[in-house]
C-alpha positions in Angstrom: 164.1 77.9 185.0 167.5 77.8 183.3 167.3 79.3 179.6 168.9 77.0 177.1 170.5 78.3 173.7 169.9 76.6 170.4 172.6 74.0 170.9 171.0 72.8 174.0 173.6 73.9 176.3 172.9 76.4 179.3 173.7 79.8 178.3 175.7 80.6 181.4 177.9 77.5 180.6 178.1 78.6 176.9 179.4 81.9 178.1 181.9 80.6 180.5 183.2 78.3 177.9 183.6 81.2 175.6 185.6 83.1 177.9 187.8 80.0 178.4 188.3 79.6 174.8 189.3 83.2 174.4 191.8 83.1 177.3 193.2 80.0 175.9 194.0 81.5 172.4 195.4 84.5 173.9 197.6 82.9 176.4 199.7 81.0 173.7 201.4 84.2 172.8 202.5 84.6 176.4 203.2 81.2 177.6 205.4 79.9 174.7 207.7 83.1 174.5 208.1 82.9 178.2 209.0 79.2 178.1 211.4 80.1 175.5 213.0 82.8 177.5 213.4 80.3 180.5 214.7 77.9 178.1 217.4 80.2 176.9 218.3 81.1 180.4 218.6 77.5 181.4 220.9 76.9 178.3 223.0 79.6 179.1 223.3 78.4 182.7 224.7 75.2 181.4 227.2 77.4 179.4 228.2 79.1 182.5 228.7 75.8 184.2 230.9 74.5 181.5 233.2 77.6 182.1 233.2 76.9 185.7 230.9 80.0 186.9 228.1 79.8 189.1 224.6 80.6 187.4 223.3 81.6 190.7 226.0 84.3 191.2 225.6 85.5 187.6 221.7 86.1 187.9 222.1 87.7 191.3 224.5 90.1 189.9 222.2 90.7 187.0 219.3 91.5 189.4 221.6 93.7 191.5 222.8 95.7 188.5 219.7 96.0 186.6 216.9 96.1 189.0 218.2 95.9 192.7 218.4 99.7 193.6 216.8 102.9 192.4 220.0 103.8 190.4 220.0 100.3 188.7 216.5 101.0 187.6 217.3 104.5 186.3 220.2 103.0 184.5 218.0 100.2 183.0 215.4 102.6 181.9 217.8 104.9 180.2 219.0 101.8 178.2 215.5 100.7 177.5 214.6 104.2 175.9 216.2 103.3 172.5 215.5 99.7 172.8 211.8 100.3 172.7 212.0 102.4 169.3 214.5 100.1 167.9 212.1 97.1 168.5 209.4 98.9 166.7 211.3 99.1 163.6 211.2 95.2 163.5 207.6 94.8 164.9 205.7 97.0 162.6 207.0 95.5 159.3 206.5 92.1 160.9 202.7 92.7 160.8 203.1 92.5 157.0 205.1 89.3 157.2 208.3 91.0 156.6 211.4 90.3 158.8 213.5 93.6 158.9 216.5 93.4 160.8 218.4 96.8 159.8 217.3 99.0 162.6 220.9 99.6 163.4 221.3 101.6 160.2 218.4 103.8 160.8 219.4 104.7 164.3 223.2 105.8 163.2 221.6 107.8 160.3 219.0 109.3 162.6 221.6 110.3 165.1 223.9 111.7 162.2 220.8 113.7 160.9 220.3 115.1 164.3 223.9 115.9 164.9 224.0 117.7 161.4 221.0 119.9 162.2 222.4 120.9 165.3 224.7 123.1 163.7 222.4 125.4 161.8 219.8 125.3 164.7 222.4 126.4 167.3 220.8 129.7 167.6 217.1 128.5 167.4 215.2 128.1 170.7 214.8 124.7 172.1 211.0 124.7 171.4 211.9 124.9 167.8 215.2 123.4 167.3 214.5 120.2 169.5 211.4 119.3 167.1 213.2 119.9 164.0 216.0 117.8 165.0 213.6 115.0 165.7 211.7 115.4 162.4 215.0 115.2 160.5 216.2 112.1 162.4 212.8 110.4 161.7 212.9 111.4 157.9 216.4 110.0 157.7 215.6 106.6 159.4 212.3 106.5 157.6 213.7 106.9 154.3 216.5 104.2 154.9 214.2 101.5 156.0 211.3 102.7 153.6 213.8 101.9 150.8 214.2 98.4 152.2 210.2 98.2 151.9 210.3 99.5 148.3 213.1 97.0 147.2 210.9 94.2 148.6 207.7 95.3 146.8 208.9 96.7 143.6 212.0 94.6 142.8 211.4 91.4 144.8 214.8 91.9 147.0 214.5 89.9 150.4 214.0 92.4 153.0 216.0 90.6 155.6 219.2 90.6 153.3 218.7 94.0 152.2 218.0 95.7 155.6 221.2 94.1 157.0 223.6 94.9 154.1 222.0 98.4 154.2 222.9 98.6 157.8 226.5 98.1 157.3 226.3 100.7 154.5 224.7 103.2 157.1 227.4 102.6 159.5 230.1 103.2 156.9 228.2 106.4 155.6 227.9 107.4 159.4 231.8 106.9 159.8 232.5 108.9 156.6 230.5 111.9 157.5 231.5 112.0 161.1 235.3 111.7 160.3 234.9 113.8 157.4 232.4 116.5 156.2 230.7 117.0 159.5 233.7 116.6 161.9 234.3 119.0 164.6 238.1 120.1 164.3 238.0 120.2 168.1 237.3 116.5 168.5 240.8 115.1 168.2 240.7 111.6 169.9 237.1 110.7 169.0 235.6 112.1 165.7 232.4 113.8 166.4 230.1 116.4 164.9 230.1 119.9 166.8 228.6 119.6 170.4 224.8 120.4 170.6 224.0 124.0 171.9 222.6 123.7 175.6 218.9 124.6 174.5 219.0 121.6 172.0 220.0 119.1 174.6 217.2 117.0 176.1 217.0 116.7 179.7 215.7 114.2 182.3 212.1 113.3 183.2 210.9 115.0 186.5 212.1 113.3 189.5 214.2 110.8 187.6 217.8 110.5 186.1 216.3 108.9 182.8 215.9 111.2 179.7 212.8 111.8 177.9 213.5 109.2 175.2 211.9 106.7 177.5 208.5 108.4 177.6 208.8 108.8 173.7 209.4 105.1 173.3 206.5 104.1 175.6 204.4 106.6 173.7 205.5 105.2 170.4 204.7 101.6 171.5 201.0 102.6 172.4 200.6 104.6 169.3 201.9 101.7 167.2 199.5 99.3 169.0 196.5 101.7 168.3 197.6 101.8 164.6 197.8 97.9 164.3 194.7 97.0 166.3 192.4 100.0 166.3 192.5 101.4 162.8 191.8 100.2 159.1 195.5 100.5 158.0 196.5 98.1 160.8 193.5 95.8 159.8 194.8 96.1 156.1 198.4 95.4 157.2 197.4 92.2 159.0 195.4 91.0 156.1 198.3 91.5 153.7 200.7 89.7 156.1 198.2 86.8 156.2 198.0 86.5 152.5 199.3 89.0 150.0 197.3 87.8 147.1 194.0 87.8 148.8 194.7 91.4 150.0 195.6 92.4 146.4 192.2 90.8 145.4 190.4 92.8 147.9 192.0 95.8 146.5 194.3 96.7 149.4 197.2 98.8 148.7 199.8 96.5 149.4 202.6 98.3 148.0 201.8 101.5 150.0 201.3 99.4 153.3 204.6 97.7 152.9 206.6 100.9 152.2 204.7 103.0 154.7 205.0 100.5 157.4 208.8 99.9 156.8 209.2 103.8 156.6 207.4 104.3 160.0 209.4 101.6 161.9 212.6 103.3 160.4 211.3 106.8 161.5 211.0 105.2 165.1 214.5 103.8 164.9 215.7 107.2 163.6 214.1 108.9 166.7 216.1 106.6 168.9 219.4 107.7 167.3 218.1 111.4 167.8 217.8 110.8 171.6 221.1 109.2 171.9 222.6 112.3 170.3 220.4 115.0 172.1 220.3 113.3 175.6 223.2 111.0 175.9 226.4 111.6 173.8 225.9 115.6 173.1 227.1 114.9 169.5 227.0 112.4 166.7 229.9 110.0 166.8 230.9 106.5 166.4 229.1 105.6 169.8 225.8 105.4 167.9 226.7 102.1 166.4 226.2 100.4 169.8 224.1 97.5 168.9 220.8 98.8 169.9 219.3 97.8 166.6 220.1 94.3 167.0 218.8 94.0 170.6 215.7 95.4 169.1 215.3 92.4 167.0 215.4 90.2 170.0 213.1 92.0 171.9 210.5 92.3 168.9 210.6 88.6 168.6 210.2 88.0 172.3 207.3 90.1 172.3 205.8 88.6 169.2 205.6 91.9 167.5 203.0 93.2 170.0 203.9 96.9 170.6 202.5 96.8 174.1 204.6 93.6 175.1 207.7 95.4 173.9 207.7 97.6 176.9 208.3 95.0 179.6 210.6 93.0 177.2 212.9 96.0 176.5 213.2 96.8 180.1 214.2 93.2 180.9 216.7 93.1 178.2 218.0 96.4 179.4 218.4 95.3 182.7 220.6 92.6 181.4 222.7 94.8 179.5 223.1 97.2 182.3 224.7 94.3 184.2 227.4 93.6 181.9 230.1 95.8 183.6 229.4 94.2 187.1 229.3 90.8 185.8 232.8 91.4 184.1 234.3 92.9 187.3 232.8 90.4 189.9 233.1 87.0 187.9 235.9 87.8 185.4 233.9 87.0 182.3 234.1 89.1 179.0 232.0 92.1 178.7 230.3 90.3 175.7 228.9 87.8 178.0 225.5 89.3 178.0 225.5 89.2 174.2 226.1 85.3 174.5 223.0 85.2 176.8 221.0 87.1 174.2 222.1 84.7 171.5 221.0 81.7 173.7 217.6 83.5 174.1 217.2 84.2 170.5 217.9 80.7 169.4 215.2 79.3 172.0 212.6 81.7 170.5 213.4 80.7 166.9 212.9 77.1 168.0 209.9 77.9 170.0 208.2 79.5 166.7 207.6 75.7 165.8 205.5 75.3 168.8 202.7 77.3 167.9 199.3 75.5 167.2 200.8 72.3 168.4 199.3 72.0 172.0 195.5 71.2 172.4 195.4 73.3 175.4 195.7 76.5 173.5 193.1 75.4 170.7 189.5 75.4 172.2 188.2 73.7 168.9 190.2 70.5 169.7 189.1 70.2 173.5 187.7 67.0 174.1 188.9 65.4 171.0 
C-alpha cells in the first residue's frame, strides 16, 4: 500500500518533485550565463564576418593555441593563475551587493610590495622570505581595496567609481616607485626593482611548466566558497547583500563585513601580483599592469560570483588570451582582438542579468500555472 503525505500526494512523487524543483532553481545560474557566453561568441562572429574574417578559423586557432596541445594547456593554466585570484577580488564583495572593479590596482601594488620586500629579504631562506613577501603583498592589496569598502560604508562613496579611480592611482604609484625610489640602477631599458634572489623565486608545479600560483588560486577559490557557503560570516554577508537594513536590524556588523570582504578580495588580488613578480617577471615593473584585474571582472560576472565556478571560467578566458598571438599572426588581426571578444561577452552577460526570474521552467512554484 502506497503511503500518502498530508497533501494527499504519494510521498515518492513528492520527493521526486522536490528534487526536480531544486535542480530547476540551481540550473538557472548555469544555463543563463552559458547562453550569454554563446550569445557573445555569436555576436563576435558577426563582427568577424563584417571584417571579412572567418569565425570558424578564429575559433579553431583559439582552440589550438589555448587547449590543443600539452604546451597550450600549460600556457593557458599559467595565465589562469592570476585570473583566479583577480576574480575573487570582484566575487567576494559582490556577496554584499558591492561592485568592486579595481582589482588591477591591488594586483600592481601587491607586486610592488613583493618586489620591495625582496631586497631586504635577499639573504633569508626561501621558506622564510617567500611567505613574508606573500604576506606583504596581501596586506598591500587588502589595504587598498579595504579602503574602498571603508569609503562605501562610512562616507557613502560609490564603490564602483572609487575602486576604478583608485586603480589608476595605484598604477601611477607603481610607476613612480618602480621608476624612482625602488628602481634598480641596472635596469636601463625597462625600469624595475632589483631582481629577486634565486631562493625567493617560485618554481613550477611538479611535472608541469606552471607555477604554484595556479594551486594558490584554486585553493583560494575553494576557501572563498567555504567562507561564503559554510560559515556564519558568509551567511551574514549574504543577508547584508540581500537587505542591508534588515541585516542592521538583526544586529549584524554590516560595516565590518563590507570592509572585511573588500579587504579579503584585495588580499587575493595582491597575491596575484606577488606571484607575477616571484614566478614570472622576477622583479616588479610596468608589466604588472597587464589587465588581469579587468579580465577578472568578466570572469566573476560570468561565474555569477560563485568561487567554484570561477575556476573553469578563468581557464576558459585564459585560453582565449593565450591565443591572441597566434590569431594575430595567422589571421592578420590586431592583438587586441581577444579584448573585443571579451567585450562582446561582457555586454551579453549584462543583458542576460535581466533574464533571471523570467522563465517559468526555472521557477517550480509557477509550474502548471
